[in-house]
Backbone as CSV, one residue per row, in Angstrom:
resi,resn,N_x,N_y,N_z,CA_x,CA_y,CA_z,C_x,C_y,C_z
1,MET,46.256,161.578,-108.849,46.792,163.396,-108.359,46.808,163.809,-109.034
2,GLY,45.788,165.181,-108.910,45.324,166.238,-110.253,46.179,167.447,-109.909
3,PHE,45.943,168.324,-110.613,46.400,170.065,-110.871,44.963,170.885,-110.369
4,ASP,45.171,172.277,-110.179,44.304,172.949,-110.117,44.164,173.815,-111.172
5,GLU,43.485,174.917,-111.556,43.546,176.066,-112.259,44.942,176.568,-112.244
6,GLN,45.575,176.870,-111.258,46.796,177.572,-110.882,48.304,176.572,-111.395
7,GLY,47.605,175.293,-111.591,49.167,174.448,-111.633,49.446,173.684,-110.414
8,ASN,48.419,173.761,-109.354,49.283,173.442,-108.063,48.547,171.736,-108.058
9,GLU,49.426,171.264,-107.304,48.525,169.939,-107.334,47.466,169.675,-106.751
10,VAL,47.173,168.897,-106.748,45.715,168.748,-105.152,45.112,166.862,-105.560
11,PRO,45.358,166.918,-104.499,44.725,164.882,-103.971,43.401,164.756,-104.709
12,GLU,43.603,163.152,-105.501,42.600,162.689,-106.192,41.672,162.541,-105.271
13,THR,40.241,162.917,-105.988,38.774,162.433,-104.784,39.096,161.477,-105.261
14,PRO,38.140,160.657,-103.846,37.527,158.588,-104.384,36.831,158.852,-105.267
15,ASN,36.238,159.958,-105.717,34.949,159.636,-106.800,35.866,159.179,-108.470
16,THR,36.876,160.203,-108.459,37.998,160.331,-109.527,38.856,159.017,-109.633
17,ALA,39.278,158.108,-108.555,39.846,157.190,-108.319,39.024,155.986,-108.879
18,LYS,37.560,156.026,-107.704,36.721,155.104,-108.296,36.473,154.761,-109.787
19,THR,36.519,155.809,-110.529,35.971,156.109,-111.972,37.140,155.152,-113.026
20,ALA,38.166,155.645,-112.449,39.330,155.372,-113.304,39.709,153.576,-112.903
21,MET,39.091,153.487,-111.999,39.348,151.694,-111.386,38.219,151.122,-112.105
22,ASN,36.971,151.766,-112.065,36.352,151.222,-113.255,36.317,150.976,-114.639
23,ASP,37.027,151.799,-114.937,37.610,152.137,-116.620,38.772,151.450,-116.831
24,GLU,39.291,151.013,-115.866,40.549,149.967,-115.931,39.549,148.781,-116.283
25,SER,38.846,148.332,-115.006,38.301,146.842,-114.818,37.204,147.067,-115.798
26,GLY,36.805,147.867,-116.520,35.998,147.499,-118.089,36.453,147.366,-118.979
27,ASP,38.087,147.765,-119.290,38.759,146.811,-120.105,39.385,145.922,-120.097
28,GLU,39.388,145.773,-119.044,39.919,144.277,-118.455,39.047,143.290,-118.658
29,ALA,37.344,143.776,-118.722,36.338,143.046,-118.665,36.226,142.544,-120.006
30,ARG,36.374,144.008,-120.886,36.200,143.918,-122.599,37.033,142.486,-123.270
31,VAL,38.318,142.698,-122.278,39.528,141.956,-122.976,38.853,140.345,-122.443
32,ALA,38.430,140.151,-121.442,38.123,138.752,-121.259,36.892,138.218,-122.658
33,ILE,35.961,139.118,-122.301,34.741,138.609,-122.874,35.385,138.480,-124.212
34,GLY,36.543,139.296,-124.788,37.249,139.004,-126.160,38.023,137.556,-126.105
35,ILE,38.880,137.529,-125.695,38.781,136.062,-125.086,38.303,134.844,-125.125
36,HIS,37.270,135.027,-124.533,36.260,133.863,-124.246,35.505,134.009,-125.624
37,ARG,35.396,134.504,-126.611,34.496,134.989,-128.062,35.938,134.256,-128.928
38,ASN,36.599,134.003,-128.656,37.979,133.998,-129.628,37.941,132.188,-129.388
39,GLU,37.735,131.825,-128.120,37.851,130.706,-127.605,36.828,129.906,-128.217
40,SER,35.931,130.637,-128.209,34.194,129.861,-128.438,34.325,129.659,-130.299
41,SER,34.436,130.629,-130.935,34.687,130.942,-131.935,35.422,129.477,-132.597
42,VAL,37.056,128.687,-132.222,37.621,127.365,-132.743,37.614,126.215,-132.513
43,THR,35.595,126.572,-131.255,35.237,125.071,-131.231,34.669,124.083,-132.158
44,LEU,34.266,123.972,-132.504,33.860,122.932,-133.819,33.067,121.494,-134.208
45,THR,32.265,121.697,-134.082,31.417,120.713,-133.817,32.172,119.594,-134.495
46,GLU,31.443,118.155,-134.887,32.170,117.459,-135.370,32.383,117.581,-136.913
47,ASP,31.172,117.702,-137.566,30.245,118.376,-138.984,31.387,119.179,-139.398
48,GLU,31.614,120.539,-138.730,32.241,121.309,-138.712,33.382,121.475,-139.258
49,ASP,33.948,120.384,-137.925,35.353,120.025,-138.477,35.542,119.196,-139.945
50,GLU,34.975,118.451,-140.066,35.215,117.958,-141.718,35.198,118.692,-142.263
51,GLU,34.176,119.823,-142.257,34.151,121.111,-143.309,34.944,121.832,-143.702
52,GLU,36.240,122.078,-141.915,36.771,122.918,-141.799,37.746,122.155,-142.886
53,GLU,37.942,121.026,-142.138,39.254,120.103,-143.114,39.232,120.233,-144.550
54,SER,37.625,120.411,-145.707,37.715,120.110,-146.719,37.881,121.738,-147.037
55,GLN,38.314,122.758,-146.557,38.295,123.587,-147.127,39.728,124.137,-146.890
56,ILE,41.317,122.988,-146.768,42.467,123.493,-146.540,42.690,123.285,-147.887
57,GLU,43.854,124.424,-148.625,44.165,124.151,-149.237,45.583,123.902,-149.493
58,LEU,46.038,123.191,-150.009,47.549,122.382,-149.665,48.143,123.355,-150.905
59,GLY,49.148,122.523,-151.111,50.377,123.284,-152.594,50.329,122.712,-153.589
60,PRO,50.573,123.415,-154.823,50.753,122.171,-155.648,51.050,120.840,-155.851
61,GLN,50.375,119.449,-156.897,51.320,118.241,-156.623,51.789,118.364,-157.681
62,CYS,52.953,117.813,-157.595,53.910,117.810,-158.203,54.013,115.686,-159.037
63,THR,54.269,115.633,-160.379,54.876,114.119,-160.617,56.237,113.426,-159.769
64,LEU,56.135,112.482,-159.586,57.211,111.740,-159.308,58.707,112.462,-159.933
65,LYS,58.721,112.668,-161.094,59.857,112.996,-161.731,60.068,114.379,-161.371
66,GLU,59.181,114.951,-161.678,59.278,116.551,-160.967,60.006,116.935,-159.584
67,GLN,59.401,115.564,-158.458,59.910,115.815,-157.019,61.501,115.502,-157.139
68,LEU,61.861,114.374,-158.030,63.377,113.615,-158.212,64.307,115.421,-158.515
69,GLU,63.582,115.702,-159.614,64.711,116.783,-160.240,64.504,117.997,-159.441
70,LYS,63.670,117.980,-158.101,63.701,119.546,-157.360,65.158,119.057,-156.481
71,ASP,65.612,120.085,-156.866,67.041,120.190,-155.800,67.683,118.919,-156.426
72,LYS,68.140,118.354,-157.484,68.904,117.566,-157.641,70.318,117.737,-157.640
73,ASP,71.010,118.771,-157.746,72.226,118.912,-157.043,72.304,118.737,-155.851
74,ASP,71.723,118.970,-154.858,71.621,118.953,-153.475,71.573,117.028,-153.090
75,GLU,73.396,116.907,-153.032,73.279,115.412,-152.608,72.754,114.683,-151.789
76,SER,71.972,115.590,-150.352,71.629,114.621,-149.329,70.155,114.912,-149.317
77,LEU,69.432,115.672,-150.099,68.271,115.516,-149.992,67.647,114.783,-151.444
78,ARG,68.719,114.371,-152.298,68.688,113.458,-153.130,68.388,112.507,-152.931
79,ARG,69.502,111.934,-151.917,69.654,110.672,-150.912,68.316,110.088,-150.228
80,TRP,67.839,111.595,-149.599,66.603,111.323,-148.722,65.476,111.440,-149.918
81,LYS,65.190,111.571,-151.369,64.211,111.434,-151.810,64.124,110.452,-152.284
82,GLU,65.709,109.373,-152.235,65.632,107.812,-153.126,64.816,107.086,-151.645
83,GLN,65.502,107.433,-150.625,65.013,106.562,-149.855,63.531,106.360,-149.186
84,LEU,62.923,107.935,-149.169,61.137,108.093,-149.170,60.928,107.131,-149.912
85,LEU,61.798,107.029,-151.355,60.790,106.226,-152.545,60.634,105.039,-152.420
86,GLY,62.090,104.320,-152.053,62.216,103.592,-152.311,62.582,102.657,-153.510
87,SER,62.239,101.855,-153.799,62.241,101.376,-155.660,61.713,101.174,-156.122
88,VAL,60.583,102.448,-155.962,59.661,102.633,-157.117,60.286,102.750,-158.867
89,ASP,59.678,102.366,-159.816,60.045,102.129,-160.867,59.555,103.326,-161.899
90,ILE,60.395,104.614,-161.821,60.755,106.017,-162.011,59.493,106.217,-163.328
91,THR,60.269,105.209,-164.461,59.888,105.398,-165.436,58.102,104.722,-165.972
92,SER,58.396,104.374,-165.120,56.418,103.984,-165.486,55.320,104.803,-164.618
93,VAL,56.009,105.517,-163.401,55.243,106.461,-162.672,55.489,107.413,-162.799
94,GLY,56.496,108.169,-163.438,57.370,108.918,-162.553,56.069,110.750,-163.429
95,GLU,55.427,109.910,-164.672,54.923,111.529,-165.105,53.321,111.422,-164.913
96,THR,52.768,110.572,-163.944,51.576,110.796,-163.308,51.779,111.874,-162.047
97,LEU,50.546,112.621,-161.962,50.513,113.442,-161.141,49.416,112.918,-159.887
98,HIS,48.517,112.307,-159.619,47.544,111.746,-158.709,47.726,110.258,-158.437
99,PRO,47.996,110.185,-157.529,48.220,108.759,-156.780,46.901,107.639,-156.773
100,GLU,47.258,106.705,-156.745,45.799,106.105,-156.847,46.059,104.902,-156.100
101,VAL,45.170,104.559,-154.803,45.269,103.997,-153.805,44.337,102.952,-153.863
102,LYS,44.465,101.822,-154.003,43.387,100.812,-154.293,43.262,99.328,-152.187
103,ILE,41.847,99.648,-151.909,42.190,98.789,-151.171,42.187,97.451,-150.693
104,LEU,43.027,96.574,-151.191,42.711,95.043,-151.460,42.261,94.237,-150.693
105,SER,42.182,94.639,-148.947,41.628,93.306,-148.010,41.667,94.129,-146.695
106,LEU,40.210,93.588,-146.216,40.202,93.699,-144.742,39.605,93.089,-144.201
107,ALA,40.678,92.878,-142.509,40.044,91.212,-142.052,39.898,92.314,-140.527
108,ILE,39.434,90.856,-139.815,39.427,91.406,-138.574,40.371,90.189,-137.553
109,LYS,40.896,90.422,-136.835,41.780,89.379,-136.083,41.585,89.080,-134.850
110,SER,40.891,88.096,-134.290,41.159,87.619,-132.810,41.282,86.746,-132.311
111,THR,42.215,86.748,-131.215,43.035,85.706,-130.691,42.078,84.497,-130.513
112,GLY,42.206,83.335,-130.706,41.871,82.267,-130.691,41.053,81.328,-131.669
113,ARG,40.367,82.466,-132.940,39.533,81.860,-133.588,40.577,82.550,-134.813
114,PRO,39.611,82.056,-136.112,40.185,82.202,-137.555,39.997,83.962,-137.940
115,ASP,40.929,84.445,-138.667,40.757,85.406,-138.765,39.540,85.517,-139.970
116,ILE,38.697,86.680,-139.778,37.447,87.238,-140.389,37.680,87.878,-141.723
117,VAL,38.153,87.422,-143.059,38.513,87.974,-144.593,37.152,89.001,-144.852
118,LEU,36.842,90.035,-144.933,35.934,90.739,-145.827,36.005,90.736,-146.992
119,PRO,35.272,90.467,-147.679,35.068,90.917,-149.363,34.599,92.687,-149.533
120,ILE,35.555,92.964,-150.412,35.032,94.402,-150.576,34.391,94.211,-152.167
121,PRO,33.632,94.816,-151.961,32.560,94.755,-153.196,32.790,96.131,-154.111
122,GLU,32.701,96.113,-155.382,32.938,96.798,-155.889,32.415,98.506,-155.613
123,ASN,31.197,98.236,-155.537,30.530,99.500,-155.200,30.619,100.147,-153.713
124,GLY,31.725,99.145,-152.956,31.532,99.917,-151.827,30.662,99.763,-150.380
125,ASN,29.438,98.723,-150.881,28.142,98.697,-150.281,27.702,96.678,-149.810
126,PRO,28.248,96.282,-149.089,28.029,94.965,-149.089,26.363,95.034,-148.681
127,LYS,25.771,94.179,-149.154,25.124,93.579,-149.294,24.575,92.489,-147.763
128,GLY,23.279,92.994,-146.992,23.305,92.256,-146.067,24.234,92.234,-145.162
129,LEU,24.131,91.564,-143.908,25.493,91.903,-142.724,26.255,91.241,-143.637
130,TRP,28.032,92.314,-142.643,28.702,91.901,-143.359,29.613,91.187,-142.489
131,PHE,29.315,91.388,-141.125,29.868,90.170,-139.994,29.515,90.304,-139.000
132,THR,29.817,89.635,-137.670,29.408,89.975,-136.321,30.311,89.706,-135.511
133,LEU,30.146,90.429,-134.775,31.370,90.196,-133.389,31.217,90.023,-132.155
134,LYS,31.785,89.020,-131.383,31.125,88.514,-130.278,31.558,89.770,-129.424
135,GLU,30.397,89.916,-128.260,30.330,90.759,-127.249,31.020,90.608,-126.442
136,GLY,32.489,92.023,-125.705,32.963,91.751,-125.269,34.426,91.009,-125.761
137,SER,34.888,90.979,-126.724,35.605,89.946,-127.153,37.143,91.469,-127.588
138,HIS,38.199,90.827,-127.849,39.372,91.742,-128.531,39.591,91.353,-129.794
139,TYR,39.894,92.490,-130.069,40.342,92.119,-132.044,40.746,93.551,-132.531
140,ARG,41.565,93.160,-133.521,42.147,94.362,-134.491,41.697,94.092,-136.041
141,LEU,41.235,95.379,-136.557,41.322,95.499,-137.873,42.606,95.849,-138.675
142,VAL,42.847,94.482,-139.834,43.793,94.885,-140.335,43.674,94.904,-142.180
143,PHE,43.837,95.914,-142.480,44.052,95.872,-143.805,45.006,96.193,-145.178
144,THR,44.850,95.768,-146.368,46.437,95.837,-147.154,45.640,96.661,-148.183
145,PHE,46.638,97.727,-148.979,45.961,98.319,-150.194,48.024,98.521,-150.547
146,GLN,47.301,98.693,-151.997,48.551,99.548,-152.904,48.508,100.777,-153.310
147,VAL,49.257,101.239,-153.990,49.614,102.776,-154.065,50.353,103.046,-155.548
148,ASN,49.778,103.157,-156.216,50.436,103.389,-157.725,50.301,104.274,-158.503
149,ASN,51.167,105.437,-159.231,51.218,106.091,-159.738,52.525,107.471,-158.981
150,ASN,51.846,107.656,-157.933,52.328,108.938,-156.988,52.540,109.064,-155.317
151,ILE,53.215,109.671,-154.727,53.292,109.574,-153.353,51.438,110.337,-153.041
152,VAL,50.769,108.909,-152.420,49.825,109.233,-151.159,50.073,109.905,-149.951
153,SER,50.047,111.478,-149.967,49.886,112.412,-148.514,48.721,111.775,-147.808
154,GLY,49.398,111.524,-146.550,48.669,111.508,-144.874,47.170,110.924,-145.420
155,LEU,47.057,109.086,-145.621,46.164,108.590,-145.801,45.876,108.763,-144.422
156,ARG,44.233,108.524,-144.664,43.802,108.175,-142.976,42.244,107.457,-143.115
157,TYR,41.991,107.022,-142.024,40.844,106.429,-142.302,39.848,106.653,-140.813
158,THR,38.576,107.184,-141.370,37.849,106.957,-140.791,36.610,106.311,-140.132
159,ASN,35.739,105.769,-139.077,34.903,104.597,-139.436,33.475,105.450,-138.371
160,THR,31.954,105.621,-138.678,31.486,106.095,-137.979,30.346,104.926,-137.660
161,VAL,30.134,104.838,-136.361,28.864,103.382,-136.111,27.702,104.383,-136.084
162,TRP,26.695,103.545,-136.290,24.702,104.237,-135.537,24.162,102.964,-134.583
163,LYS,23.793,103.268,-134.149,22.558,101.794,-133.960,21.425,102.862,-133.791
164,ALA,20.371,102.025,-134.004,18.388,102.653,-134.359,18.661,104.219,-134.654
165,GLY,19.775,104.753,-135.713,19.241,105.895,-135.947,20.576,107.214,-134.966
166,LEU,21.263,106.703,-133.739,21.867,107.231,-133.348,23.224,106.820,-133.151
167,LYS,24.572,108.405,-133.360,25.977,108.078,-133.557,26.177,106.922,-132.004
168,VAL,26.698,106.214,-132.138,27.673,105.566,-130.831,28.934,105.334,-130.684
169,ASP,29.488,105.601,-132.070,31.011,105.497,-132.151,31.939,106.416,-133.316
170,SER,32.528,106.900,-133.137,33.534,107.567,-134.319,35.082,107.081,-134.164
171,THR,35.789,106.807,-134.900,37.053,106.623,-135.217,37.826,107.165,-135.961
172,LYS,39.224,107.731,-135.818,40.018,108.654,-136.863,41.170,108.129,-136.962
173,GLU,41.498,107.418,-137.995,43.235,106.614,-138.115,43.923,107.166,-138.928
174,MET,45.005,108.364,-138.326,46.097,108.578,-139.435,46.782,107.480,-139.449
175,ILE,47.188,107.090,-141.291,48.039,105.606,-141.648,49.076,106.524,-141.786
176,GLY,49.547,107.470,-142.792,50.614,107.518,-143.139,50.434,108.117,-144.506
177,THR,52.289,108.309,-144.349,52.366,108.943,-146.368,53.176,107.636,-146.906
178,PHE,52.827,107.533,-148.109,53.061,106.283,-149.008,53.959,106.354,-150.107
179,SER,54.979,105.912,-150.623,55.114,106.085,-152.087,54.645,104.663,-152.555
180,PRO,54.620,105.055,-154.028,54.307,103.639,-154.759,55.375,102.441,-154.825
181,GLN,54.511,101.214,-155.064,55.545,100.633,-154.659,54.663,99.304,-155.579
182,ALA,55.715,98.024,-155.814,54.864,96.727,-156.483,54.214,96.399,-155.008
183,GLU,54.832,95.953,-153.993,54.620,95.285,-153.074,53.096,96.112,-151.946
184,PRO,52.246,95.455,-151.561,50.729,96.119,-151.340,51.574,96.150,-149.781
185,TYR,51.506,98.080,-149.022,51.096,98.206,-147.679,50.205,97.171,-147.217
186,THR,50.714,96.766,-145.241,49.484,96.449,-144.884,49.632,97.732,-143.095
187,HIS,48.243,97.966,-142.667,48.090,98.122,-142.191,47.390,97.561,-140.894
188,GLU,47.453,98.045,-139.093,46.864,97.271,-138.171,46.841,98.527,-137.898
189,MET,45.420,98.257,-137.115,44.436,99.276,-136.300,44.562,99.351,-135.012
190,PRO,45.050,99.766,-133.988,44.974,99.762,-132.208,43.577,98.466,-132.334
191,GLY,44.177,97.709,-131.071,43.443,96.907,-131.036,41.703,97.307,-130.068
192,GLU,41.086,96.931,-130.118,40.007,97.427,-129.716,38.883,95.954,-128.722
193,THR,37.803,96.714,-128.057,36.923,95.213,-127.285,35.575,95.633,-127.205
194,THR,35.090,95.296,-128.186,33.725,94.927,-127.929,32.842,95.533,-126.838
195,PRO,32.220,96.350,-126.702,31.178,95.882,-125.582,30.452,94.623,-125.348
196,SER,29.953,94.948,-124.227,29.108,93.944,-123.763,27.892,93.937,-122.900
197,GLY,27.005,92.969,-122.886,25.691,93.462,-122.413,24.452,93.653,-123.238
198,MET,23.210,92.769,-122.669,21.896,93.018,-123.587,21.906,94.067,-124.203
199,PHE,22.148,95.048,-123.706,21.265,96.646,-124.395,22.555,96.908,-125.549
200,VAL,23.664,96.053,-125.760,24.463,96.816,-126.516,24.588,95.636,-127.905
201,ARG,24.035,94.387,-127.620,23.804,93.129,-128.719,22.774,93.936,-129.915
202,GLY,22.539,93.238,-131.226,21.909,93.726,-132.356,22.630,94.034,-133.379
203,SER,21.957,95.045,-134.078,22.458,95.716,-135.147,22.734,96.822,-135.425
204,TYR,23.857,97.327,-136.401,24.981,98.245,-136.289,24.324,98.710,-137.847
205,SER,24.745,100.108,-138.081,25.509,99.999,-139.180,26.820,101.456,-139.130
206,ALA,27.137,101.230,-140.091,28.526,101.941,-140.090,28.842,102.634,-141.486
207,ARG,29.759,103.664,-141.460,30.541,103.806,-142.897,31.933,104.005,-142.867
208,SER,32.606,103.296,-143.540,34.002,103.762,-143.352,34.743,104.177,-144.587
209,LYS,35.858,104.942,-144.183,36.259,106.000,-145.799,37.801,105.334,-145.451
210,PHE,38.374,106.058,-146.689,39.726,106.205,-146.782,40.421,107.351,-147.606
211,ILE,40.834,108.267,-147.163,40.450,109.389,-147.164,42.576,110.174,-147.268
212,ASP,42.153,111.055,-148.134,43.681,111.519,-147.987,44.327,113.135,-147.632
213,ASP,45.036,113.515,-147.906,45.721,115.368,-147.191,44.546,115.953,-148.153
214,ASP,44.326,115.592,-149.574,43.531,116.200,-150.416,42.407,116.406,-150.596
215,ASN,41.537,115.232,-149.165,40.105,114.654,-149.107,40.020,114.135,-150.720
216,LYS,40.533,113.182,-151.127,39.953,112.408,-151.858,39.745,110.814,-151.093
217,CYS,38.854,110.510,-151.432,38.330,109.526,-150.954,38.297,108.509,-151.925
218,TYR,39.433,107.411,-151.504,39.785,106.055,-152.357,39.094,104.933,-151.605
219,LEU,37.828,104.785,-150.922,37.428,104.007,-150.344,36.013,104.370,-149.929
220,GLU,34.740,103.898,-150.272,33.467,104.620,-148.941,32.705,103.290,-148.836
221,ILE,32.676,102.673,-147.553,32.145,101.773,-147.372,30.840,101.606,-146.442
222,ASN,29.709,101.161,-146.787,28.423,101.348,-146.008,27.856,99.954,-145.335
223,TYR,27.834,99.870,-144.546,27.659,98.281,-144.145,26.932,98.364,-142.628
224,THR,26.384,96.947,-142.764,26.024,96.748,-141.422,26.243,95.282,-140.838
225,PHE,26.777,95.405,-138.826,27.107,94.326,-138.692,26.477,93.983,-137.638
226,ASP,26.387,92.888,-137.099,25.795,92.532,-135.282,26.834,92.464,-134.355
227,ILE,26.182,92.746,-132.938,27.007,92.212,-132.105,26.401,91.373,-130.955
228,ARG,26.878,89.601,-131.258,25.667,88.917,-130.711,26.877,87.976,-129.313
229,LYS,25.779,87.135,-128.298,26.480,86.795,-127.261,28.283,85.653,-127.706
230,ASP,27.853,85.153,-129.192,29.055,84.369,-129.853,28.975,85.012,-131.382
231,TRP,30.475,84.417,-131.223,30.661,84.786,-132.251,29.375,83.653,-133.833
232,LEU,30.006,83.738,-134.921,29.015,82.821,-135.984,29.712,81.567,-136.580
């Protein structure tokens, strides 16, 4: 509905209504395009995702002593912090800012056979073939690690595998947040089954990392392994 020069109401012509509908539908189309672009902008490749993680800025780190002194008058918070820290010796680590995480051992466990205990070289690069897996076998990776000096936040394990230069597998496992203690921690990865068949047998290269929320890498291992018809 519109108005003429004398102010009287006149019916809206079909062309006018069509123009209004086109303008409205055009706005909806522009909104839809905008949503599509926004969704596309947050879709990251694996490499971009790792780069995005490296740009995350966390708050300032605190020593354990500073953590305990914060809100020290709040009884419930004090008990919660003591429960989190356990039996840590504050006198020996309370003034240290950065955590220290040392991976002590790596082992491959498979039912019905002895564990494969993997020596960890100082430079993180085992020479030659590091281990062999039997095709179609079920196994678990278990590692122990020591935490000293301060709390390590968001410790995680990543593993990438290549065959003939092509990436064939990528794993990310959140381990957790740990306070320093005298006894080492043990973490068991979810069970996996090696593929089977003539096309999967052969040599693989891999890279494993242990990283925390600050993207500090405590160990990087570059190694090779085989998948064969049977265990060595």
